[in-house]
C-alpha positions in Angstrom: 0.0 0.0 0.0 1.3 3.5 -0.9 -0.7 6.1 0.9 -0.6 9.8 -0.1 0.5 12.4 2.4 -3.1 13.7 2.7 -4.3 10.2 3.6 -1.5 9.6 6.1 -1.6 13.0 7.9 -5.2 13.9 7.4 -5.9 14.3 11.2 -3.0 16.7 11.6 -3.7 18.7 8.4 -7.3 19.1 9.5 -6.0 21.2 12.5 -6.2 24.8 11.4 -3.0 25.5 13.4 -1.1 22.9 11.3 -2.8 22.7 7.9 -0.8 22.1 4.7 1.8 24.7 5.6 2.6 23.2 8.9 2.7 19.7 7.5 5.2 20.8 4.9 7.3 22.4 7.6 7.4 18.9 9.3 8.3 17.3 5.9 11.2 19.8 5.5 12.6 19.3 9.0 15.6 17.2 10.0 15.9 15.9 13.6 18.7 14.1 15.4 17.6 11.6 18.1 20.4 10.6 20.4 19.6 7.4 22.3 17.1 4.8 21.0 16.0 3.5 24.4 13.0 4.2 26.6 12.8 7.9 25.6 14.5 7.9 22.2 12.6 5.0 20.6 9.0 6.4 21.0 10.3 9.9 20.2 11.7 8.7 16.9 8.5 6.7 16.0 6.1 9.5 16.8 8.2 12.1 15.0 8.3 9.9 11.9 4.5 9.3 12.3 4.0 13.0 12.5 5.7 13.5 9.1 9.1 14.7 10.0 11.1 14.4 6.8 14.5 13.3 8.0 15.4 11.4 11.2 19.0 10.5 12.3 19.2 7.9 15.0 22.3 7.4 17.2 22.7 4.6 19.7 25.5 2.1 20.3 23.6 -0.3 22.6 21.9 -3.6 21.8 18.4 -4.6 23.0 18.3 -6.5 26.3 15.4 -8.5 27.6 15.1 -6.0 30.5 14.4 -3.1 28.0 11.2 -4.5 26.6 8.9 -3.4 29.4 9.3 0.2 28.5 10.9 0.1 25.0 7.8 -1.1 23.4 8.8 -0.8 19.7 11.2 -3.7 20.2 10.1 -7.4 20.5 11.5 -10.6 21.9 13.0 -11.5 18.5 15.0 -8.3 18.6 17.0 -9.1 21.8 20.7 -8.8 21.1 20.3 -6.7 18.0 21.5 -3.0 17.7 18.8 -0.7 18.9 19.4 2.0 16.2 19.2 -0.5 13.3 16.0 -2.3 14.6 14.3 1.1 15.2 15.3 2.3 11.7 13.7 -0.8 10.1 10.5 -0.3 12.2 10.2 3.3 11.1 10.9 2.6 7.4 8.0 0.1 7.4 5.4 2.6 8.7 6.6 6.1 7.7 7.1 6.2 3.9 7.7 9.9 3.8 10.5 9.9 6.4 14.1 9.3 5.4 15.7 7.6 8.4 19.4 6.9 9.0 21.1 5.3 11.9 24.6 5.1 13.5 25.5 2.2 15.8 28.2 4.1 17.6 28.4 6.3 20.7 28.2 10.1 20.3 31.5 11.6 21.5 33.3 14.9 21.7 35.1 13.9 18.5 32.0 13.3 16.3 29.3 15.4 17.9 29.7 18.5 15.7 29.6 16.4 12.5 26.4 14.7 13.7 24.5 17.9 14.7 25.8 20.1 11.8 23.0 19.4 9.3 20.0 18.9 11.5 17.4 21.5 12.7 16.8 20.1 16.2 18.6 17.7 18.5 16.7 15.5 20.9 18.3 14.0 24.0 17.0 10.5 24.6 20.1 9.3 26.5 20.6 8.1 30.1 24.2 9.3 30.3 24.8 12.5 32.3 28.1 13.3 30.5 26.4 12.8 27.1 23.6 15.2 28.1 26.2 17.9 28.8 28.1 17.1 25.6 24.9 17.5 23.6 24.0 20.7 25.4 27.4 22.3 25.0 27.7 21.3 21.3 24.2 22.7 20.6 25.0 26.0 22.3 28.2 26.3 20.3 26.5 25.4 17.0 23.2 27.4 17.7 21.0 24.3 17.6 17.9 23.8 19.7 18.1 20.9 22.1 15.0 19.1 23.5 16.0 17.6 26.8 14.4 14.8 28.7 15.5 12.7 31.7 14.0 10.3 34.3 14.4 9.3 37.8 12.1 6.7 39.3 8.6 8.3 39.1 9.9 11.8 38.1 10.5 13.2 34.7 12.2 16.4 33.5 11.6 18.2 30.2 12.9 21.4 28.7 13.8 23.0 25.3 17.2 24.6 25.4 19.0 27.1 23.3 16.2 28.5 21.1 16.7 31.7 19.2 14.5 34.4 20.8 12.9 37.5 19.2 15.5 39.7 20.7 18.3 37.8 19.0 19.5 36.1 22.1 19.3 32.3 22.8 17.2 30.8 25.6 18.6 29.1 28.7 20.5 25.8 28.4 21.2 22.8 30.6 24.1 24.5 32.4 21.7 27.4 33.4 19.7 24.8 35.3 22.6 22.7 36.5 26.0 24.4 36.0 27.9 21.1 36.2 27.6 17.3 36.6 27.6 17.3 40.4 24.8 19.9 40.7 22.4 18.1 38.4 19.2 16.3 39.4 20.9 13.3 37.8 23.9 13.5 40.1 26.4 10.6 39.9 25.2 9.7 43.4 21.8 8.8 41.8 21.7 5.3 40.3 20.6 4.8 36.7 17.3 3.1 35.8 19.0 -0.3 35.9 19.8 0.2 39.5 17.0 2.4 40.7 14.2 1.0 38.5 11.6 2.9 36.5 7.9 2.6 35.7 7.2 2.4 32.0 4.4 5.0 32.1 6.6 7.8 33.2 9.0 6.9 30.4 6.2 7.2 27.8 4.9 10.5 29.3 8.2 12.2 29.1 9.0 10.9 25.6 5.6 12.4 24.4 6.4 15.7 26.1 9.7 15.8 24.1 7.8 15.0 20.9 5.4 17.8 21.6 8.3 20.2 22.0 9.8 19.2 18.7 6.5 19.6 16.9 5.9 23.0 18.4 9.3 24.2 17.4 9.1 23.0 13.8 5.5 24.3 13.1 5.8 27.5 15.2 2.6 26.9 17.1 2.1 27.0 20.9 4.8 27.9 23.5 7.8 25.7 23.9 9.4 25.0 27.3 12.1 27.6 26.9 13.7 29.3 29.9 12.0 26.8 32.2 12.3 23.2 33.3 9.2 21.1 33.7 9.3 18.6 36.5 6.6 16.0 36.5 5.7 13.4 39.2 3.7 10.5 37.9 2.6 9.2 41.3 0.9 12.4 42.4 0.2 13.7 38.8 1.8 17.0 39.9 4.1 19.2 37.9 5.9 22.5 38.3 8.1 24.7 36.2 11.4 25.9 37.4 12.2 29.2 35.8 15.7 29.5 34.2 17.8 32.5 33.5 20.4 32.5 30.7 23.8 32.9 32.3 26.1 30.4 30.6 26.9 32.2 27.3 28.4 30.6 24.2 31.8 32.0 25.1 31.7 30.4 28.5 30.6 27.1 27.1 33.3 27.1 24.4 35.9 27.4 27.2 34.3 24.5 29.1 34.2 22.4 25.9 37.9 22.8 25.4 38.8 21.2 28.7 35.8 18.9 29.4 36.3 15.2 28.4 32.6 14.3 28.8 33.6 10.9 30.1 31.3 9.0 32.5 32.6 9.4 36.0 32.1 5.7 36.6 34.4 4.9 33.8 36.9 7.5 34.8 37.2 6.0 38.3 38.0 2.5 37.0 41.5 1.1 37.9 43.6 1.6 34.8 45.8 -1.4 35.6 42.7 -3.7 35.3 41.9 -2.6 31.7 42.5 -4.1 28.3 41.7 -2.0 25.2 39.8 -3.4 22.2 43.0 -3.1 20.1 45.1 -5.1 22.6 42.4 -7.8 22.9 42.2 -8.1 19.2 46.0 -8.5 19.0 46.0 -11.2 21.7 43.1 -13.1 20.0 45.0 -13.0 16.7 47.8 -15.1 18.1 46.8 -18.7 18.8 49.3 -19.1 21.7 48.1 -15.9 23.5 44.4 -16.6 22.8 44.7 -20.0 24.5 45.8 -18.3 27.7 42.6 -16.1 27.8 39.5 -16.9 29.6 36.8 -14.5 28.3 33.7 -14.2 30.4 30.6 -12.3 29.2 28.6 -10.9 32.2 25.5 -10.1 30.2 23.4 -12.5 28.2 22.4 -12.1 24.5 25.4 -9.9 23.7 26.2 -9.7 20.0 29.8 -10.7 20.3 32.5 -10.4 17.7 34.5 -13.2 19.3 33.9 -16.4 21.2 33.6 -16.3 25.0 34.5 -19.2 27.3 31.7 -18.5 29.7 28.6 -16.4 30.2 27.7 -15.5 33.8 25.2 -12.7 34.3 26.4 -10.0 36.6 23.5 -10.6 38.9 24.6 -14.2 39.4 28.4 -13.5 39.3 29.9 -15.3 42.3 33.8 -15.3 42.3 33.9 -18.3 44.7 32.0 -20.5 42.2 34.5 -19.9 39.3 37.2 -22.5 38.7 40.3 -20.5 38.7 43.4 -21.2 36.6 46.3 -18.9 37.6 48.0 -19.6 34.2 45.2 -17.8 32.4 44.3 -14.1 32.0 40.6 -13.5 32.7 38.9 -10.9 30.5 35.4 -9.6 31.6 33.2 -8.2 28.8 29.8 -6.6 28.6 28.2 -4.0 26.3 29.8 -0.8 27.7 32.4 -1.9 30.2 30.5 -1.1 33.4 29.1 -4.4 34.5 32.2 -6.2 33.4 34.2 -3.9 35.6 32.1 -4.9 38.6 32.9 -8.5 37.8 36.6 -7.6 37.5 36.5 -6.1 41.0 34.8 -9.1 42.4 37.4 -11.5 41.0 40.3 -9.3 42.0 39.0 -8.9 45.5 38.7 -12.6 45.9 41.9 -13.5 44.0 44.3 -10.5 44.2 47.1 -12.4 42.4 44.8 -13.5 39.5 45.3 -11.7 36.2 41.9 -10.1 35.5 41.2 -7.5 32.9 38.1 -5.5 31.9 37.4 -4.7 28.2 37.5 -0.9 28.3 34.3 0.5 26.8 32.8 -3.0 26.4 31.7 -4.5 23.1 30.7 -1.0 21.9 34.3 -0.1 21.6 35.2 -3.2 19.7 35.1 -2.6 16.0 
């Protein structure tokens, strides 16, 4: 079936505030969605369904069984597959007027400007605090609007940052709400959703709020959440808006960008002596004698692995005392991003201090 645009978007075009003109604005728009998880996946699907002409999806993670309760556009058969690729395929099958591209790599300080350069709006669907600041700072420097969303248990936060105002200035950005990582509502002392848990309804609510912001910016209708941060509590159905004042100018943020690494604090605090890089592991695996001395243990199930592992022990069931130890071998712990595998590394090293145990730095995501 090949529907026409009028058939597909009839309910939107019927709105006098949208009409043919507004729908064409959506068709002409290009949006970058960073993160294809609980926030990013519904954001991308709804933007495509609304008629946004170009979508660019960025996510380096694969689908885990624990994702499915809130990442509803993935199915059981998708477990272990790259999120960005699966989401791109889903959108292509239902949004014929949307050109969708995907990148199965993390967004970094080195590639962020290239990724945001040719888009109109950037949407933050990530769960990484350093990445949120990276997106914010890059968008300020490049004069790009950033639609921000984040979650903690039953609370959600939404804002639209760095929008050009009528007076020629730009609206407040993330640093105007939280000047640095430690002052954020998502402080590193607060666990992520894997550790703290999350209810799927609040994830959907905040994602739809972000979609709403994007549609308002593109079509020019309504009032975006500029110079304010909306904080919503799903248990009490309460919300309030925190007023923001633009203090962090582009010049200030340029100086910050030069010195900030935007590396996750958890990764930065890992013991450097317990690490093995992707390049070094590749080299060891390429030599038969060296590879025989490796005992590679995956600490998450259903990982899409570029090499064979000797064992798979989920981090939740990882008990150092139950592992048969061979001191002639080097144990390499692997997971998707190098965080859970580092926990396993710590457990083994604490139990067997003299055992050679290494963590694959950055996890499978860093292994190309």
